[in-house]
C-alpha positions, 0 to 999 in steps of 0.5 A: 922406730926401725921396721922390718917389713918384707917387700911382700908385706909392703904390697898390702896398702894397710901394712904400707900405711902402718910402716909409715906411722911406725917409722915416725914414732921416736919413743919419746913417751910424750903420749903417756901423759895424755892417755886416759887408760895409761893414767887409770891403769898405770901399765905401759902396754895400755899406753899408745907407746906400748900399744904401738910396740904390740901392733908392730910385733903382730904386724911385722911378724904377720902373726895372728893376734894373741889374747895379750895384744887383744886385751890392750888394743880393746882397752884403747879408747881411740880418744886420739889425745896422743895425736894431739900430744905427739911432737912427731906427728904419729897418726895413731888412729890409722895404726890402731885401725889397721890393728883392729882389722887385723885382729877381726881377721886373725882372732877368735874371740870367746863366744860371749864377746862375739855375741855382744859385738855382733849384737851392737853392730846389728842394732846401734846403727839401725834407729828402728831396731835400736828403739825396739831394743831400748824398749825391751831393755826398759822392761829388763832394767830393774833386773840389771844387778842380776846380770852375770856380765858387767857389760850387760849391766852397763847396757841396761843401766845406760837405758833412758827412762823414756824415749822421745818420739821420732822426729819426722825431720830426719826423713829425706826432704829439703828445708828451705832457708829462711830468707835468702840462701847463703849456703846449701848443706846436707845434714847427716841424721845419724843413727843412735842420736836419732833415737836417743835425742831427736831434738838435736837434729831438729835444733840443727835444722831450725838454726841453720835455716834461720841463718840462711841455709837450705838443708837437705836430708839426703835419701839413702844416707844413714849410719857413718860406719864408725861403730863397726870401723872401731870393732875392726869390721872394715868391710862393714864400715866400707859398705856403710861409707859407700852408702853415704857417699852415693847419697851425698854425691847425688845431692852434690851433682844435683845442686852443689853442696857447700858442706855436709853438716855433722853434729855428732863429732864421732861421726864427723871424725869418720866422715873426714877420713872417708878419703883415707878409708877408700883410698884404694876403691874405685869410689875413692875420688867421691869419698875424698869429696865427701871428706872435704865437704864434711864439717862440724856444725860449729865449723859451719856456723862460724862460716855463717857469722853466728850473730851476737846475742844478749847476755843470759845469766846462765853459766855453761861448763863446756865438755870438749868431746875427743872426737872434736878436739883431737879427731878434728882439731876443733877447739875453740869454735864451740866455745866462742859460739856459746860466748856469742850466744850470751852464755858464760862458758868455762872448761874443766881442768884436764879438758883434754881427757876423755869421759869414757864414752867413746862409741861403745866403749862404755858398754865394751869396757864399763869399769874403765869407762866408769872410772873416767866418767866419774873423774870427768863429772867431778871436773865439770861439776867443780865449775858449779855450772847451770848447764853442761854442753857437749857436741857428741851424744855419746858424751852426753849420755855418759856424763849425763848418768852422773851429773847433777845438772842438765847435759845438752847439745852445744846446737840446742843452746845456740838454737835457744839463744837465737829464738828456738825453744829451750833444749828438751834436757832443760824442760820449759827452758828454764834452769 
């Protein structure tokens, strides 16, 4: 694609990167075949190719974002399926990130949108606040249908009926390896997951220790910053990233880390991009080191030679989270691990398509998200599974609200297969 940025514009690192990405696009349209919003809405401007044209026009002219551009960019899930499909290697993720930052700087949203986004950014990344908000939402949930705003209705309807107790494993501490230490890893405990499903971190710690890992929960680490990053709030996302980088680099310097383990794939995609996010910051080298260390739990388990377990008479439908298969390029590892654990594993048709969760997307774009979620649940249940497994808490919540079978995290099944308790989602461990 031909571009016409001025020399002055190209002095800006964000514009310079956007220019590189735009020039790599050849308008082929392969991306439209795997774009969930284009499949649902049928509008060229709701495809990656259409959004690229809108972004190019906005950035090249240096103009403030307009309502048309914002509408179509807001509808993007950032599922990154287009990046997997693209034969030209267009790095759409960095381009849409730059567009969102430009929108945040130049576009004044209607006050309800501003208020909602402010609320999400001030609650979801903070486990204590999020827990209090969920308790309040449980009281209001019976009145969800009376809410005039569909987004508020979606938030109340997503509220779990009960909250699990806080896990003390999420506080800064060190868990010794069982037997000889093979690896030393830091566990990213996350934010929303700690509130909604603390058993995932518990299972991760048990499993890693059992396989010879010393696991440290670093003091000062918290939310990865993905939530505000995808809202275009670059400054806030960089503050979150730097806080984590300081915490993990301190651990790495004290006793060298072999990995920073992430069991929420949306966070993992962001951690692996810290080096790019802070490439022009004095903390750039440390950010690059964290990105180098960041690894999904499935990647670490593959490095540890996960054992072969006795067969179980249970079928598992594996949902591949977009942030895992498209954002990180991890496609076969989780399925191989589940097979080694003794489960019969199957993938649904159109496994590359997004479930509609996408961070806060199902809260900000509930109508589109609901259509995608229904489609995903139908494709998973067509396999007649005993269990649905996924590697991302957002996908689990999105699929779980419509599925008729238990939805659990992949690591919970792997922990169970190697001696741990049954996942909370399975009750006593029997299906």
